[in-house]
C-alpha positions as CSV (number, residue, x, y, z in Angstrom):
1,X,119.1,34.9,-45.4
2,X,121.4,35.1,-48.3
3,X,120.7,35.6,-51.3
4,X,122.9,34.2,-55.0
5,X,122.5,31.9,-57.6
6,X,121.5,28.5,-57.2
7,X,123.9,25.6,-58.4
8,X,121.6,24.9,-61.1
9,X,121.9,28.2,-62.5
10,X,125.7,28.0,-61.8
11,X,126.1,25.3,-63.9
12,X,123.8,26.9,-66.6
13,X,125.7,29.8,-66.5
14,X,129.6,27.8,-67.1
15,X,128.0,25.2,-69.2
16,X,128.8,26.8,-72.0
17,X,132.5,27.5,-71.3
18,X,132.8,23.9,-69.2
19,X,131.0,21.7,-70.8
20,X,132.0,19.3,-68.4
21,X,131.0,21.0,-65.7
22,X,128.6,19.2,-63.4
23,X,126.8,19.7,-60.0
24,X,129.2,16.7,-58.1
25,X,132.1,19.3,-59.8
26,X,130.7,21.7,-57.8
27,X,130.2,19.9,-54.8
28,X,133.3,18.4,-54.7
29,X,135.1,21.9,-55.1
30,X,133.3,22.6,-52.3
31,X,133.9,19.7,-50.0
32,X,138.1,20.5,-50.9
33,X,138.1,24.0,-49.4
34,X,137.9,25.8,-52.7
35,X,134.6,27.6,-52.4
36,X,132.4,28.4,-49.6
37,X,128.9,29.7,-50.9
38,X,126.8,30.9,-48.6
39,X,122.9,29.4,-47.5
40,X,120.2,30.2,-48.0
41,X,117.4,30.3,-44.8
42,X,116.3,26.9,-46.3
43,X,119.5,25.5,-45.9
44,X,120.2,25.3,-50.0
45,X,123.9,27.2,-51.2
46,X,123.6,30.5,-52.6
47,X,126.8,31.6,-55.0
48,X,127.9,35.0,-55.2
49,X,129.0,36.5,-57.8
50,X,132.6,36.6,-56.0
51,X,131.8,32.5,-55.9
52,X,131.1,32.3,-59.6
53,X,134.3,34.0,-60.6
54,X,136.4,31.8,-58.1
55,X,135.1,28.6,-59.9
56,X,135.8,29.6,-63.4
57,X,139.1,30.5,-62.4
58,X,139.4,27.0,-61.2
59,X,138.1,25.6,-63.6
60,X,140.5,27.9,-65.9
61,X,143.2,27.0,-64.3
62,X,141.8,22.9,-64.4
63,X,141.5,23.0,-68.5
64,X,144.1,25.9,-69.7
65,X,146.9,24.5,-67.3
66,X,146.3,21.6,-66.2
67,X,147.3,22.4,-62.3
68,X,146.0,20.4,-59.7
69,X,143.9,21.2,-57.0
70,X,146.2,22.1,-53.9
71,X,148.4,23.8,-56.4
72,X,144.9,26.2,-57.2
73,X,143.9,25.9,-53.8
74,X,147.2,27.7,-52.9
75,X,147.2,30.0,-55.4
76,X,143.7,31.4,-54.2
77,X,145.1,31.8,-50.8
78,X,148.1,33.3,-51.8
79,X,145.6,36.2,-53.6
80,X,143.5,36.2,-51.0
81,X,146.6,37.5,-48.3
82,X,147.4,40.1,-50.8
83,X,150.5,38.4,-52.4
84,X,151.9,38.2,-55.9
85,X,152.9,34.8,-57.0
86,X,154.7,36.3,-59.8
87,X,156.1,39.9,-60.0
88,X,155.2,42.4,-62.7
89,X,159.2,42.4,-64.4
90,X,159.4,38.5,-64.2
91,X,156.9,36.2,-66.3
92,X,153.5,36.2,-67.1
93,X,152.8,32.6,-66.9
94,X,152.6,30.5,-63.9
95,X,155.7,29.9,-61.9
96,X,158.0,26.6,-62.9
97,X,157.3,24.5,-59.8
98,X,153.1,25.3,-60.6
99,X,153.5,24.6,-64.1
100,X,155.1,21.3,-64.0
101,X,152.7,20.2,-60.7
102,X,150.4,17.0,-61.3
103,X,148.6,15.2,-59.4
104,X,149.4,11.7,-58.7
105,X,147.3,9.3,-61.1
106,X,147.7,5.9,-62.1
107,X,144.8,4.6,-63.5
108,X,143.9,1.1,-65.7
109,X,143.0,1.8,-69.4
110,X,139.6,1.2,-68.1
111,X,139.6,3.6,-65.3
112,X,141.1,6.3,-67.7
113,X,138.2,5.4,-69.8
114,X,135.9,6.3,-67.4
115,X,137.2,9.1,-66.2
116,X,137.4,10.5,-70.1
117,X,133.9,9.7,-70.7
118,X,135.4,7.2,-73.5
119,X,134.6,3.5,-74.3
120,X,137.8,1.3,-73.6
121,X,138.1,0.3,-77.1
122,X,138.5,4.3,-78.0
123,X,141.4,4.3,-75.3
124,X,142.9,1.7,-77.1
125,X,142.9,3.3,-80.2
126,X,144.7,6.1,-78.5
127,X,146.9,4.1,-77.7
128,X,147.7,2.0,-81.1
129,X,148.1,5.8,-82.5
130,X,150.7,7.0,-80.0
131,X,148.2,10.0,-79.0
132,X,148.9,8.5,-75.3
133,X,150.9,5.8,-73.4
134,X,151.1,4.0,-70.5
135,X,153.7,5.3,-67.8
136,X,154.0,2.3,-66.1
137,X,152.6,-0.9,-65.3
138,X,150.7,-3.0,-62.5
139,X,150.8,-6.9,-62.5
140,X,151.5,-6.9,-66.5
141,X,148.6,-3.8,-66.9
142,X,149.6,-0.5,-68.7
143,X,149.1,2.4,-66.1
144,X,148.1,6.1,-66.7
145,X,149.3,8.7,-65.7
146,X,147.6,12.9,-65.3
147,X,148.6,14.0,-68.7
148,X,147.3,11.6,-70.5
149,X,143.3,11.6,-69.1
150,X,143.9,15.5,-70.1
151,X,144.6,14.4,-73.1
152,X,141.8,12.2,-73.7
153,X,139.4,14.7,-72.5
154,X,140.3,17.0,-75.3
155,X,140.7,14.5,-77.5
156,X,137.0,13.1,-76.8
157,X,135.5,16.5,-78.1
158,X,137.3,16.0,-81.8
159,X,136.1,12.9,-81.4
160,X,132.7,14.3,-81.3
161,X,133.1,16.3,-83.8
162,X,134.3,13.7,-86.2
163,X,137.8,13.7,-86.3
164,X,139.4,10.2,-85.5
165,X,142.6,9.0,-83.6
166,X,144.8,9.3,-87.1
167,X,143.8,12.7,-87.2
168,X,144.3,13.7,-83.3
169,X,147.7,12.3,-83.6
170,X,148.5,14.9,-85.9
171,X,147.3,17.3,-83.3
172,X,149.7,15.6,-80.9
173,X,152.9,16.0,-82.6
174,X,151.9,19.3,-84.1
175,X,152.4,20.2,-80.0
176,X,155.7,18.0,-79.8
177,X,157.3,20.3,-82.4
178,X,158.2,22.9,-79.9
179,X,160.6,20.2,-78.1
180,X,163.9,20.6,-80.2
181,X,163.4,24.1,-80.3
182,X,163.5,24.4,-75.9
183,X,165.6,21.2,-76.1
184,X,168.2,23.1,-77.8
185,X,167.5,26.7,-75.5
186,X,167.8,25.1,-72.2
187,X,169.9,21.9,-73.0
188,X,173.5,23.9,-71.9
189,X,172.0,24.7,-68.7
190,X,170.8,20.9,-68.0
191,X,173.8,19.6,-69.7
192,X,175.7,21.6,-66.7
193,X,173.8,19.5,-64.1
194,X,173.8,22.0,-61.0
195,X,170.8,22.3,-58.8
196,X,170.6,25.8,-60.0
197,X,171.0,25.6,-63.6
198,X,167.7,22.7,-63.6
199,X,165.7,25.3,-61.7
200,X,167.3,28.1,-64.5
201,X,165.9,25.8,-67.3
202,X,162.7,24.6,-65.9
203,X,161.7,28.4,-65.3
204,X,163.0,29.2,-68.8
205,X,160.9,26.0,-70.4
206,X,157.6,26.8,-68.3
207,X,157.6,30.2,-69.7
208,X,158.6,29.3,-73.2
209,X,155.7,26.5,-73.3
210,X,152.8,28.8,-71.6
211,X,153.9,31.1,-74.2
212,X,153.7,29.1,-77.0
213,X,150.7,27.2,-76.0
214,X,148.9,31.1,-75.8
215,X,151.3,32.5,-79.0
216,X,149.4,28.8,-81.2
217,X,146.2,29.6,-79.5
218,X,146.1,33.3,-81.1
219,X,147.4,32.3,-84.5
220,X,144.4,29.6,-84.5
221,X,141.9,31.7,-83.4
222,X,142.5,34.0,-86.0
223,X,143.1,32.0,-88.8
224,X,139.4,29.9,-87.9
225,X,137.7,33.2,-88.1
226,X,139.0,34.0,-91.6
227,X,137.7,30.4,-92.3
228,X,134.1,31.4,-91.1
229,X,134.4,34.8,-92.7
230,X,134.5,36.8,-89.7
231,X,137.3,39.4,-90.2
């Protein structure tokens, strides 16, 4: 008999760090081959410590880096084979191909609202305040991509704490202020127009994008610690 945590215990363990985790989410990861929990003699799933660590890694990569599951699965498979994705003397973040990878999504406003856990009115307000924008249209109806979904899932947490779309727009503007800096940094490479120069620019942008995100998070966490007097 395999011993381990039940799926309910896994949810309880991860819920504080990942509020959106659900039983159906864990089962979906299993159907996609990202986790393979054992079974008890009664046929129930039994999650080991390694299973839990694997689930936590998957959820972190989705939340912090917006990586599609196929990329995460590829990374996990590489690590299981003992391969290093990034050399010790190279960039410390995810490779450019991984960082910029997306899962093709084309959701209507209604579909986006359901996926993000918001009302259609809230989604419309986010569009009006330029927090998100449509990337295409189908039969005249705006369609939204994976970035819009990720932004709204984070925005939902801010709305829950009392902020409104105007405030969230300011957060987005803050994140966008790094664009000019990175544009100037890589413009010579992108202007050159060769495949190798574009590849190098992508590597620089991926590394800088991840580093800026980590730097901003560290600074913000330190300043917030001061607010609560936890010196």
